[in-house]
N, C-alpha and C positions, 0 to 999 in steps of 0.2 A: 206413190209418194214418190216427190223430188229426193235425190240422195247425187250428190255431189263428190264424188270419188274416192276425191283429196283425204274424204274423211272416213273413206272406206275402209274395213281392222285391214292390219300388213303383220305379215309375218313378223317375231324376234326373238329373242332366246327366252327360253322358258321360264326361266329365273324373272323378267321380268313378266311374263306370265300376262300382257295386255295385247296380243294378236296374233292374228293364222287364221290361213282361208276357213269358211262356216262350211267349208262342206261334212257332210253327216252319216252316217249309214242309214238306211231303211233299215225297215225290220222285214225284208223278205232275203235274208242274203245270213251267209258263214260268216264268225270273226274276219273281219278283212277286206270283206266285200262295200265296195262304195258307190252310193248313188246320189244325184242330183243335190242338196239342201236346198232348205224349205225357206221360206221369204219370212229374217224374224225385223226385218228393217220397219217394224212398228210397234207405237202403245197399247197396248191391251187395255180393257179393263179390269182386270187384275193387276198389273200395275202401276195403273194409278189409283187404286184401293190402295192396297196394302202402302207404297211413294205415298198416298197425297194424306192419308193416317201418320205416319211414322214423321213426316213432314212437321204436320200440325204441331205432332205434340212434342216432335224433342225443339223447336221452337220459342212454345211457350214452356218450356222449361230454362231454353236458355235469355227468355226475356226474365221470366222468376227468378233466375243467379244476377240474370244484371240490375234486376232492382237489388235483391237481395246485399250484392255485393257494392249498392249507392247507398243503401240505409232505406234504402222509399218506397219497399215490395210493399203489394196488395195485388185485390183479385183484380180487379177497371186496371191497375198499372199493363200488370202481366196482360194480363188479353189482348189488351188495347197495344202496346208493342210485340206484343207475340202477333197481331191482325199483321201488326202496319211488316214484318218482318216478314209474309205471306205477302203481301201483298207485293215488296219490293222482288223477294223473288219469282211472284208472277208474273210481274212486267219484264225483266230481264228474260222469262226463257218465252213471253211472245214475242220480243226484240230480235231473239235469237230465234225463233222459229222460224223469223217470216222467207226469212235466207235458205236454210236445210229446213222443208217442212216435214214434220213426218205423218202418216197417216194413224189413224186410232180406229183398234177394232175393238169390237165386243168383248167379244170372248166369252160366252156366258156359260160354257162348259166349267171355264177357267172360276170365273166366282162362283159356280156351285159349289166348284171343289173346296175354293180359300172358305168360302163360308161354312159349309161343313166340320173343315178340319177346329176354325176358329170355333164353331159349337165345341165342338166335342171342349176343345181346351176353355172355352168359357165355365162347361158345365165341370170340367171340373177344379175349378179356380175362384171360382167368385163366391162371395168372398174371402178377401185376406184376411189372413191372424189378426187378432186383436192384440195385438204387439203394444204391453203397453211397457215392458219395464227394461231395463238398460244391460241383462246380462252378455248379451252380446250386440258388435256393432250396431243393427236392424230397429234395439231398440231408442238407442241414442239419436240414430237418423230420426225415427218419428218424434222426438223429444225435441230434439234440434228444429226439424221441419215447425212442430206447433210454439217455438217461441220463437222464428221468423216472421209469424205469421199474425203473432201478438203485436211485437215488435219494427214486423219488417223490414229487420237489418240482418244480417247474418250474424253479425259478435254484437257485444254487448255488454254492461260492466256489470260487474261483481259488487254489491257495496257491500260486503263482507275484508272485500282488501280495500278498497277503492278508503271508503271511510275511518277519520282519523278518530280515536281517543282525545279527552283535553289536553291532555300534556302536549298532543305532536306524533303519537308514535300510533302504528297500525292495530288492528286488530292483530291480535292469536290466530289466526288461520291452520288447524292443522286439511294437513291434505294428504289425498291416500297415495299420491307420489310422485318424485319431482317432477315438478314447473303441469302440476293434476290436481285441481280442486276433488275432481271424481272423472273415473274410467274412461277417456271422448272427452274429459271436459277441459279445456287443455288450455292453460293462460300467457295469454302474448304481451302482457307488460303487466307484473304484477303491483308496482306503482301506484296504476287509472284504474286498475281491477280489470281491464281487458281480457276477456275471453272470449276465444275463435274456439271452439270444438271438432277435433280431428276429422281428419276427409276430409274430401273434395268435396265441394255445396252442392254443386247441381241439382241430385235427387234430395236433399232437403226442400231444401227451395219449390223445386215443382210441386211435391207434397205437401210445404204450406200452402202451395194452390191452390191441392186436392181438399186441402184441412180451410180452408177460406170459400170451397164451395158449400162444403159436407159435411166438415166436422172428424169427427174419428172414420164416419162410415165412409168420407171424403178418399179420408190414405188407403182404405181397406179397399175401395175399386180401383182406386189408380194404381195398385199395384198391379192384383191377375190386369189388367188391360193392357200391361206391358208386356203380358206370354202370350197373348191374344194378338197384340202385331207383331209378333213374333213366331209366330206359328203364319199369320197371312203369307210378311214377308218369304219365308221360305218355300212356303208354297208360291209365290211368283217366281221368287227365284229358281223353283224347281223347275217350274214349266215349261223355263228360259232354255238351259240347261240339259235338259231332258231332249228337247224336243232338237238341241241343236249337237247331239249323240247321234240319238235315234232316232228320229222325226215325232209326230203331234202327239201320235198314238202316247207314246215313251213319252212325253210330254204332261201326257193329264196324269199317267199313269205313278211319273217321280216325285208329280206334286202331292197329290194324293197322300199317299205311299209318306210320303217326306213329311206333308203336315200331320200324320195320326199317328205315326211315330216322335215325334215330335209335342204334339196337343198329350198324349200318355206321357211319355217317360218318366220317373221319379221322380230325377234330378230336374227338370222343368216345371213340372205339378210342385216341385217344394216352392222354388224359386220365384215362380208365377204367387205364388199365396205370402212370400215373406219379404217384408218391405227391406230389402237390402239393394245395392245398385247392379246385382248380377241380369235380372230379366232385363234391365236398359240398356245393360249395358250387349247384353244378347240383342237388345230390339237398331240398334243405333251402326252395331259389324252391319246382320244382314241388310241396312237398308243403305250402309255401302259398298255389299258387292251387289244388291241389286243395281243401284243406280253405276257402278263399271260397265255391269253387267249390258244395258241397255244402252250404253255408251257408243260401245266394242258391235253390237251390234245394228245398230241400228245409227250410228253415228250423229245424235241427237248431243250435244255440245251438254246443256241443263243436267242431264244426266251423270254428266262426268263432274259440274260443278255443284251438286245436291249429293253427289257422294264424296267428297273431298267435305264440307261441312259436313255432314257427317261426322270423317274419321274424327274435326277436331271438337264436335260436339262431345261426341266421347272423351274424349281429353279431358275436358269438363270436366266428365262422371267418376273416372280411376286413372287414379298414378301409370298403371298397369297399360290403357292405352297410349302409351310414348310407344309400346312397341308398332304398333300401327303406325302411328306418325312417323320414326324412323324408317319403316317396311315400304310406305308414301316418298321416300327422299331418299329409297334404295332400286326403286324402280321408276321413279325420275331421274336420276344421271344413267340408267340404263337408259333408258328412250332416247335420252342426251345425248349418248357417245355412239349409239346405233345412228343416230339423225329419226327417229323416229314419233320424237315432240312433234303432236300438233297441237291439232287449237287442243281436242280433245281434251288433253296433257295441261296447258292453258288454265282451262272452266275446272279442270282437280286442284291444281296452286290455289287457284283464286277461291274454290270452295272453301280450302284448308286451312290461305293464309287470313280470312275471314275470321275466325275463330281459333287463330294461335298466337295474334298477342293478352286475348285472355285469360288464354289455354295459361299461357306463360308469367303475367299475373298470377292469376291463382296459386298453377307449380310452385313456384320461385319469391315470390314476396307472401299471401295474404293466407296460401296453406304452408309455406317452406317447412315448417317442422316437420310437417306428414310429411311430405317430397323426401325429407332428407330423412328421416324416421324408419324409411321405404326401401333406400339404398338406390333411388332414381339416381339415376345420374343427375350433372350439376348442368344448369341452364350453357355454362363455359364447355365442357363435355360435348352434352349436344350440337350448340352450332358449331365445333370442332370438327364433327364427324358430321354433317351438313356440307361445310368449308367443302372439307375436305374430299367426302363423295363426290361433286359436283368439280371440283380442282378436277379429280382423276381422272375424270365423264369430256372433260373437255382435252385432256392432255389426247384422251385415246379418239375421242369426234378430229381429232388435230390428226394422228400420226398412226393408227392402226384403220385409216378408215376403206383400205383396202383385204386385211384382216375379216372385217367385222363385216363388213357385205359380200366374205368369200361363206362366214360359216354362217349369216342370217341364209346366202344360198345353201347353203350344204342342210340347211334345220328345215328344208319346204322340201327337203323330197323325202318322199315314203321308208323309205330303207333308215336314213338316219332318224325318222319320228321312231318309228318300232324299236330302233336298237336300245334308242332314249330312254323311252317308253319302259323299256325293258329293267333298266339301268336303274328309273323311279320306283318299280314295282320292286324290282330283291332293292331295296335300298330300305323302301318301309318294310317291306316282309323282315327284315333283316332287325329293324330296328323295333320291331312288333316282338317279335319270339327274347330277342335283348332284353326288352321289355318283362315279360313277362321269366327269366329264369334270369332277374341281377339278385334276387333274394341266391338264390342257388349258387351263383358267381364268384360275386361278391361278399354275402354274410349283409349281416344285419346292420343301418344306418340309423346315427344318433344326430340331432339337433339341436340347439340351447332354446328352451320352451320355459316364460317364464322365471329364466333364471336357474334353470335347471337340464339336465341332459336328458332325452328323451328321446325312444325311439321316435324315427321321422316315419318310418314307412313310407321313404320315397324309393325302395326296392321291389315296392310291391302292389304300384299307382297304378299299376292295367291291370292289375290283381281284382283293382278292387273295383275302380270303374266296369270289367268286367261284369260287377255284381249285378249292374244297372242296362249296362249293356248284353250281355251275354257275349260268350265265348263263339258262336255263330254270326253275332251282329257285328262283330272283331272281324270274321272269314268274312263275311259280306260285304265290310268295308271296301277287303282287299280284294276282291272282285272287281266292286265300282270303278277302284283306280286302276286295276287291268283293263276294264274300260274303256276308260279315259287316255290309259297311257299307248298302249297300243292301236287301239283305233287311230284313223286320221284325225290328228289335234283339230280341235276348237282352242280359236286364244280364249273368245269369253269362259270356256267351262277350265280350262286352268289358271284365267284370274281369281275361280275361288278354290279351286285347289290347293292351288299352292299355297299361300297364304295359311289355308286350312291346317296341311301339313304339315309347317312351318313352326306354327306355332302349336301347333299336336308335341312336335315334339319338345319345343320351352319347356310348358308347362308338366309333362311328361315325366322330366327330368326330373323337379323337383315340385313339392305341392309347396311351403315354402308358408303356411298355412299350420294352426292346429290341424293334430292328427286324428281329432273325434270326426266325428258321423254322424248328422249327414253339411254340417260344417267345414272339413274338408272338402265338399266336391263341390264346394261357389266356385273354385274358383277355375272348374270346370264348365263351366253353363254358359258363356257368352264368346265365346268361342271355336271351339273343343266339339261339347255339345251338338250344334246344329253344323261342326263341318264332316262331322264321323257319319250325319245321318244322310246328310247330303249324298257322301261314296253311297251309303247301303241304302239311296232309291234309286242310284243311278245304277243300282247292280238288278237289284229288283224288275226297272221297267225296261231294264234290256234285255233283259230274261225270258221275261214279256211276251216283247212284241222281235224274240230273235227266232227261225224259222230254221229247218233243219230240214231241205228235199220239200219246202212248200209248207211242212210243218208244224207251230206252234209246239215242239216238242217240252219246254219251257213256261209254257203259258200258267199249269195247274202250282206247278212248284215254285214257282215262283208267288204263286198267293198264300201258300199254305206256309211261306215264310215267313211273309207280312200279317198274316193272320193271327202267327204261333209269336212273332214279337210281339207284336199290340197285345196280344193275350201274355205275355210277360211282363210288359213294361204297367196295363192295368191293375194285374197281380198286384204289383208293388204299388202303385199310386191312390187305387179306388180308394185303402184305407184311410185316404189321407184325406177327403169328402168329410169323412165323417167328426176329422182334426181338425179344432183351432185353439194353435198356440197360446200359451199363457190365457187363456181365453178368462177372465173378472179381471184381469191385471188393469184396464185401466178405471174398473170403479172402485179399486184401493184406494187406487192415488187418489180419487177424486174425494172418497169417504176422508184418506188422513188432509189433502187439499179443506175441507168443510172447516175443518174442527176452527179454524184462525177466523172461521164469521165474516163480516165485513172488512177486518183487517188483516195485512201482509204477516202471516206466521213466522217465527222464525224454526225451524227444528233444528234441534242436535242430537243425530244421528251414530249410532253404536256402532266401534270400528270390529269390522268382522271381513279377514281375508279372502277368506273362500267359503262358500260356493253356493249363487243361489241361495242368501241374506240377506234379509231385510233392507239392510241398505246398498247392495249391489242392488236388489231391486227396483227400488222407488226410491229414493234419496235423489236421482239425476230426474226423474218424469214431477216429482212433487215440484221441485224447484224449476224447471227448466219450460215445461206443460202449464203448470195451475202458478204460477208466480210469487210459491214461497221464495223461502232461503234454506239451503239445506248446505249444514256444515259439518264434519265429523267432531264428534269429542273427541280429546286428547288422548293419546295411546296412554302416558304413564296417567296413572291413577290417582295421582296427588293433585292431580293440575286440573281435574277435571269441575271440583267443589268451583275454585278459582274465576273458574272462562265461565260459565253458567254466572253467575255475579255480574264478570266483567258484563258479558251481553245485556246480560237484563236491565242494568243502571245505563248502557250502552242507547238500546232499544226501548228505549221506555214510549209509551203507548201500544205497544204492540204484543200481541199472546210469544212468550217461550214454551215448545217440548220438547221433549223426553226423546226418543224413539227409539226402541229397542224388538232383541224377538224374546222366545219362550222363554231366556233367561233370566226377564227381570230386569227391572229399572240396577244400569252396569255401576258397577261401584266404584266407588268414590262419591260417591253423590246421596243425601240424607233425602230419605224417606219423609221425613218432615213435611221439606223443602218444595215439595211436589205431589200435585193430585191425577190420576190415575185418568183418560180422561176415553179412552175407546181400548181396547179390545179384542184384534183381530182376525180369524184366521178364517183357512181356506182351502182347500185345496188344486191347484191349478194346474191346469195340463201342457204340459210335455213331452217330445218329442222322443224316445231314448236315444242315449248317445252310445255312439263307440267305439273303441277299437281295435276291433277285432271278426267285427260281423255287421252284416246288411241290419240299421234299426229297420224294426217292421214293425211298431207297435208303439203307442202313447202309456205313458206313467204321469200321475199323479202326482204334486211336488204338495207338500205340504206346506202353509205357510201361518208365522203367527206374530205379530205383532203386535208389542204393547204403546203406546201413548199415555205419554203423563206430563203435565202444564203444569208450569215453575208458579208456584205461591205466589201470587203480587203482582204480574205480566199478565 
């Protein structure tokens, strides 16, 4: 392979986590022994399998979102634009590789491990849940996805808000909450009836493309596909990290251990079947880390560009992905200050910059209400932080050249690395202990949830996570950190470990969401879950190859530890294999919508403030996914009959329905004015929710709804 020394990894501060010599220990010495590093400067078949798959999906998702934001989404358009994007990436990669070539190695062992781990993940997750209700965000994503597939636009017009009575006055529309027709269905502009569902729109746009391919089955298969991609990426990443830490055998062991642990962990299995954004965010995060590691180890600049691209697309997916963008800004400023900015950093910045304008447009314009509602920093704050960091970097570069050079030289010394590594290890161990002892040290913690002060359980975050990782798993995580921190440093390894540790600390401080499990755990899946498993896998791999006086004394214990963890993970996740969250809900929505025949129906729903009621579950899907109109009956009983008459007079030629739960016809309506046309009963499966223990089984939620047709409509 041709390799220009100007692009070889160079040492810099630990916080930058982007360079260092790649010397790694062999499996034949005690802790601290060194041996020549393996040649990492190749692209492997495992890299290409995982990276190529996620690149295709990420570009398809971005293409779907571009078209949805332009109001012209279609399957042909999304596929065509995605292929065009992929072609541009391919051309740039080929052009860049002419000067700095990389050798491609088949890596059959790595591919076999990756495929086997992916097969385990697929067996536990395919197909995804039949989620057709809007009790939580996932149902909103599905309903919005189907609406995008039908209309081609991420936004749509609500006729109930846009229409006018003969006197020019708007219709009287009962809102679920200020500014929202129903939960998650937010009003962008009331006079025109413009609706923009809350959340960022990348995930529903991708699901819309999946729906175009195979209807609801397309959505059900697209969700676990993201989980399989995440497993492939973790295997490819650990194949390289384990190799850098302790040689090729350790790389293969780390890849297999990490892949199996991720594929079987209950949090992963749940999220890989649950149609929400976390598992796509996880895949994009791991893809960006893999790109950075490849760029550091091989000097191949397109890998850095793709890493930046994945971070940018991740910001289109979730609001909190801005943390990764700001972390990138911080690392870039550090590279500039230390005079370590090279063409790989330029490629990374370019890949990120390609997506940032679209991400900024969505975050601060198209989905502005959602951004502000989630306390995301304002655009002016983000710009100020970026400009401030790079200005400070320039000052340091000009005025502190010698002190910085001295510090970087100091970090190359083995003794400095050992001391600094011990500081990191002790700090992480202390924070871990503090996390487990927060409840005893600081008492109960509370936060505002739905207007009420409730127990947040922030002080029990690590205790709750230990239900899914186990306490021995956390111990192995710290041992993995010890392997990374105390051995001779590898910039590629630190580039993965540092952001994982920082994000773990951020998310372990506060959950900032509902206390209910498993819903509570979703916050930790995109970055914390793979970050923990990376360190656990490195600990197991190092123990597997470590020798004392020529004997692999920890090989059997490491295998037993892996088997024990996988057994615990499987005991938690295997029951999910037979579970299908809200199975039957899609059919109920269809049954309600079919009552209108070929005409568009107008459905007036009984107001139900809580919990898993008819309106909460089905009003939004009947509207967005089936093209009917849904509206709440007024809260005031005396206003209900006038509203029904107003709607019946306005929507002439369209059937008008009243929908309520098991309590019967809502008060204030004349039974003689309506005719019951449907009585639907069902018991839908839903996984248990709990604030005090790990949910381990499903229950049946009774659903009963009655539908009346207003006479004369």
